[in-house]
C-alpha positions in Angstrom: 25.8 -5.9 -9.4 22.1 -5.8 -10.4 20.0 -2.9 -11.7 17.2 -1.5 -9.6 14.8 1.4 -9.9 13.2 3.6 -7.3 9.6 4.7 -7.5 7.0 6.2 -5.2 3.3 6.5 -5.2 2.2 9.6 -3.1 5.3 9.1 -1.0 5.0 5.3 -0.5 8.3 4.3 -2.0 9.7 1.1 -3.4 12.8 -0.5 -4.9 11.9 -2.3 -8.1 13.9 -5.4 -9.2 13.4 -7.9 -12.0 12.2 -11.2 -10.5 15.0 -13.1 -12.2 17.8 -10.9 -10.8 20.5 -12.9 -9.0 19.2 -12.1 -5.5 19.7 -15.2 -3.4 18.3 -13.9 -0.1 15.4 -11.6 -0.8 14.7 -11.0 2.9 18.2 -9.8 3.7 18.3 -7.8 0.4 15.0 -6.0 1.3 16.1 -5.4 4.9 19.3 -3.8 3.8 18.1 -1.6 0.9 15.0 -0.4 2.8 17.0 0.9 5.7 16.4 4.7 5.8 19.9 5.4 7.1 22.1 3.1 5.0 19.9 1.7 2.2 20.5 3.3 -1.2 22.9 5.8 -2.7 20.7 8.5 -4.1 22.1 10.4 -7.1 21.9 13.5 -5.0 24.5 12.1 -2.7 22.5 11.1 0.3 21.5 7.6 1.5 17.8 6.7 1.3 15.6 3.7 2.0 12.2 2.4 1.0 9.0 0.9 2.3 9.6 -2.3 0.4 11.1 -4.1 -2.5 9.0 -5.1 -5.5 10.2 -8.2 -7.3 8.5 -8.2 -10.8 8.0 -10.6 -13.6 6.5 -9.2 -16.8 4.6 -11.4 -19.3 4.4 -9.4 -22.6 2.8 -12.3 -24.5 -0.4 -12.0 -22.5 -3.2 -9.7 -23.6 -3.2 -7.4 -21.7 0.3 -7.8 -20.4 0.5 -9.4 -16.9 2.9 -8.7 -14.1 3.6 -11.0 -11.2 4.3 -8.8 -8.1 6.0 -9.9 -4.9 6.4 -7.3 -2.3 9.0 -8.0 0.4 8.7 -5.6 3.3 11.5 -4.2 5.5 10.9 -6.9 8.2 11.2 -9.7 5.5 7.5 -10.5 5.4 5.6 -10.7 2.1 2.6 -8.4 1.7 -0.3 -10.1 0.0 -1.3 -6.8 -1.7 -0.2 -3.2 -1.8 -2.4 -0.6 -3.6 0.4 2.0 -4.2 2.8 -0.8 -5.1 0.4 -2.0 -7.7 0.2 1.5 -9.2 4.1 1.5 -9.3 4.0 -1.9 -11.0 1.7 -0.6 -13.8 3.9 2.5 -14.3 7.0 0.3 -14.5 5.4 -2.1 -17.0 4.0 0.8 -19.1 7.6 2.1 -19.6 8.6 -1.3 -21.0 5.6 -2.2 -23.2 3.9 1.0 -24.2 0.7 -0.6 -23.1 -1.7 1.2 -20.7 -3.7 -1.8 -19.5 -2.3 -4.5 -17.3 -3.2 -7.4 -15.0 -1.2 -7.5 -11.8 -0.9 -10.8 -10.1 -0.4 -10.8 -6.3 -0.8 -13.4 -3.5 -4.2 -11.7 -2.8 -5.5 -12.2 -6.4 -5.4 -10.4 -9.7 -5.9 -6.7 -10.1 -6.5 -4.9 -13.4 -4.7 -1.6 -13.7 -4.9 1.3 -16.2 -2.2 4.0 -16.7 -3.8 7.3 -17.6 -2.8 10.9 -18.0 -3.8 11.8 -14.4 -2.3 8.7 -12.8 -2.8 5.0 -12.4 -6.1 3.4 -11.5 -6.2 -0.1 -10.0 -9.4 -2.1 -9.7 -9.2 -3.4 -6.2 -11.0 -6.5 -4.8 -14.2 -6.2 -2.9 -13.5 -5.0 0.6 -14.7 -7.4 3.3 -15.6 -7.2 6.9 -16.1 -10.9 7.2 -14.3 -11.9 10.5 -12.8 -15.0 8.9 -11.3 -13.1 6.0 -10.0 -10.0 7.8 -9.2 -12.1 9.9 -10.3 -11.5 13.5 -11.0 -13.9 16.3 -14.7 -12.8 16.5 -17.8 -14.4 15.2 -19.3 -11.2 13.7 -17.8 -8.2 11.9 -15.8 -5.8 14.1 -17.5 -2.5 13.6 -16.9 0.7 15.7 -15.5 -1.4 18.5 -12.9 -0.2 21.1 -9.6 -2.0 20.6 -6.7 -0.9 22.8 -8.0 2.7 23.1 -9.1 3.2 19.5 -12.6 2.7 18.2 -12.0 0.7 15.0 -13.7 -1.0 12.1 -11.8 -4.0 10.7 -11.8 -4.5 7.0 -9.6 -6.5 4.5 -8.8 -4.7 1.3 -6.2 -7.2 0.2 -4.5 -6.9 3.6 -6.2 -6.3 7.0 -6.8 -2.8 8.3 -8.1 -1.5 11.6 -9.7 1.8 10.6 -10.4 4.5 13.3 -12.3 7.7 12.5 -10.9 10.5 14.7 -11.4 14.2 15.0 -7.9 15.1 13.7 -5.4 12.6 12.5 -2.5 15.1 13.1 -3.3 15.4 16.8 -2.6 11.8 17.6 0.8 10.2 18.3 0.4 7.3 15.8 3.6 5.6 17.0 2.2 5.6 20.5 -1.4 4.4 19.9 -1.0 2.1 16.8 1.3 -0.8 17.9 -1.1 -2.1 20.6 -3.9 -2.2 18.0 -1.6 -3.7 15.4 -0.7 -6.6 17.7 -4.1 -6.9 19.5 -5.2 -10.5 20.2 -8.3 -9.9 18.1 -6.1 -9.8 15.0 -4.4 -13.2 14.8 -2.3 -12.1 11.8 -1.9 -8.5 12.9 -3.4 -5.5 11.2 -2.4 -2.2 9.7 -3.7 0.7 11.7 -5.3 3.5 9.7 -6.6 6.7 11.1 -9.0 9.0 9.2 -10.5 12.4 9.8 -13.0 14.1 7.6 -11.8 17.1 5.7 -13.7 20.4 5.4 -16.5 20.4 2.9 -15.5 20.8 -0.7 -16.5 19.6 -4.2 -15.4 16.0 -3.3 -15.8 14.3 0.0 -12.4 13.8 1.6 -10.5 12.3 4.5 -7.1 12.9 5.9 -5.2 9.6 6.4 -2.3 8.2 8.5 -1.4 4.6 8.5 0.9 2.5 10.7 1.9 -0.4 8.3 2.4 -4.0 9.4 5.7 -5.2 8.0 7.1 -1.7 7.9 6.3 -1.4 11.6 5.9 2.4 11.4 4.1 5.1 9.6 4.4 5.4 5.9 3.7 8.5 3.8 0.9 6.8 2.0 -1.0 3.5 2.0 -3.3 2.6 -0.9 -5.0 -0.4 0.7 -5.5 1.9 3.8 -7.1 4.6 1.7 -9.5 2.0 0.3 -10.1 0.7 3.8 -11.1 4.1 5.0 -13.7 4.4 2.2 -14.9 0.9 2.7 -15.4 1.5 6.4 -17.1 4.9 5.7 -19.4 3.1 3.2 -20.3 0.5 5.9 -21.1 3.4 8.3 -23.2 5.2 5.6 -20.8 8.1 5.4 -20.2 7.7 1.7 -22.3 6.2 -1.2 -21.6 3.5 -3.7 -19.9 5.0 -6.8 -19.0 8.2 -4.9 -15.5 9.5 -5.6 -13.7 10.1 -2.3 -10.4 12.0 -2.0 -8.1 10.5 0.6 -5.1 12.6 1.7 -2.2 10.7 3.3 0.9 12.8 4.1 2.4 12.0 0.7 -0.3 13.3 -1.6 -3.8 12.7 -2.8 -5.6 9.5 -3.8 -9.1 9.0 -5.1 -11.1 6.0 -4.0 -14.5 4.9 -5.3 -16.4 2.1 -3.6 -18.2 0.3 -6.5 -20.9 -2.3 -6.4 -18.5 -5.1 -6.7 -15.2 -3.7 -5.4 -13.3 -0.4 -5.4 -11.0 1.6 -7.5 -7.8 3.4 -6.4 -6.4 6.2 -8.4 -3.3 8.4 -7.9 0.1 9.6 -9.3 3.3 7.6 -9.5 6.9 9.0 -9.9 10.0 7.3 -11.0 12.9 8.7 -8.9 16.1 7.1 -10.2 17.9 4.0 -11.5 21.1 2.6 -10.1 23.0 -0.6 -9.5 23.5 -2.4 -6.2 25.3 -5.6 -5.0 23.1 -8.7 -5.2 23.4 -9.1 -1.5 22.3 -5.5 -0.9 25.4 -4.5 1.1 26.6 -1.1 0.0 30.1 0.1 0.6 30.5 2.6 3.4 
């Protein structure tokens, strides 16, 4: 048996496991524990799943402490980056070290993170529309282009996103419209599909968000890289300014994204749900 913890960031939920835990087959382990019907025994009595498993290795000798993060998704793929996952990682590390500053190492690069009283802020990499880096099959950036029925802008915020601004995200059947875009030929590595609609005017510019996540192959309650992609696309289309705080509202809560001169920041809450033990193969008793 191995110890695991369950966290979520605005509804985007993860199983957290020490990287040196005796898990021989991470793909099978993630697939089993993420299953929404049979995955984990919640202390409340029901079975729950997750959007992925975070395998973490903490280096407390570094200043600031560093955490190597590997996110295995339900389909067994490894996500290069996950904004909400990175915020969970910082919260998990803060509980072990008492530190508030961390560097999170991912396949997409290194991300500084700060744990504050109002949530966790991650310094994201600079969003790019470069077709080679998204990637797309085109020779120029894909901006406001119709792809499989949606008008999308393609941006990489650690992972690729096809962002579509629509009148009302709630009015669309995401499971019906997103898969064709997610698998479109123009995206050789696939893409997350993120819908955004502008919220009514308020003190902070805001967007409603829904994201169909590659690797989860369905809608998640929140997607941090998707929230950053919305603001990056809006910035490209002159809808928001540099250094303007933008509230992004996925179904699971509220995130704040700021497009900076050399990148972006992602801020939002994280909650620890519970701790338990599971078999190393991830197979729970009936």
